[in-house]
C-alpha positions in Angstrom: 48.0 -49.5 -44.6 49.8 -48.6 -47.8 52.8 -46.6 -47.3 54.6 -44.2 -49.9 57.2 -46.2 -51.9 60.6 -44.6 -52.2 63.0 -46.3 -54.7 66.7 -45.8 -55.0 69.2 -47.0 -57.6 72.3 -48.7 -56.2 74.5 -46.6 -58.6 72.9 -43.5 -57.4 73.4 -44.6 -53.8 77.2 -44.9 -54.5 77.0 -41.3 -56.0 75.8 -39.8 -52.8 72.1 -40.5 -52.3 72.9 -43.2 -49.6 72.8 -40.5 -46.9 69.3 -39.5 -48.1 68.2 -43.1 -47.9 69.6 -43.4 -44.4 67.6 -40.3 -43.3 64.5 -41.7 -44.9 64.8 -45.2 -43.5 64.3 -43.6 -39.9 60.7 -42.8 -41.1 58.5 -45.7 -40.3 55.8 -44.2 -42.6 57.8 -44.9 -45.8 58.7 -48.1 -47.6 62.3 -47.8 -48.9 63.5 -50.1 -51.7 66.9 -50.4 -53.3 67.3 -51.7 -56.9 70.3 -52.5 -59.1 69.1 -50.1 -61.7 65.9 -47.9 -62.2 66.8 -47.1 -65.9 67.3 -43.4 -65.4 71.0 -43.7 -66.3 71.6 -40.3 -67.8 69.7 -38.5 -64.9 71.4 -40.8 -62.4 74.8 -39.6 -63.7 73.8 -35.9 -63.2 72.0 -35.7 -60.0 70.8 -37.5 -56.8 67.5 -38.9 -57.2 64.7 -41.4 -56.1 61.4 -42.5 -57.4 58.6 -41.5 -55.1 55.6 -43.6 -55.9 57.0 -44.0 -59.4 57.7 -40.4 -59.9 61.3 -39.0 -60.4 62.4 -36.6 -57.6 66.0 -35.2 -57.5 68.2 -32.9 -55.3 71.7 -31.6 -55.5 72.5 -32.7 -52.0 71.2 -35.6 -49.9 69.5 -33.1 -47.6 67.8 -31.3 -50.5 66.7 -34.7 -52.0 65.1 -35.7 -48.6 63.4 -32.2 -48.5 62.1 -32.6 -52.0 60.8 -36.1 -51.4 58.8 -34.9 -48.5 57.6 -31.9 -50.5 56.5 -34.2 -53.3 54.6 -36.5 -50.8 52.8 -33.4 -49.4 51.8 -32.1 -52.8 50.9 -35.6 -54.2 49.0 -37.5 -51.4 48.3 -41.1 -52.2 44.6 -40.8 -51.1 
């Protein structure tokens, strides 16, 4: 079974997206990965974000980021 991949930048985790990652890690239907850099430095400095199956998804708060990630997954099914 192929799971949706959620990628986080370690710098963005330090900026506040860590709480979102913790919430998402509780979902066994997601594959959560941390990277040292995802090469979105300007956007990383401006907002909380993650790459969802390779697509940029952001939020102003960790809770909003999680909500936007699930919304993105609903609107963009893998199959």
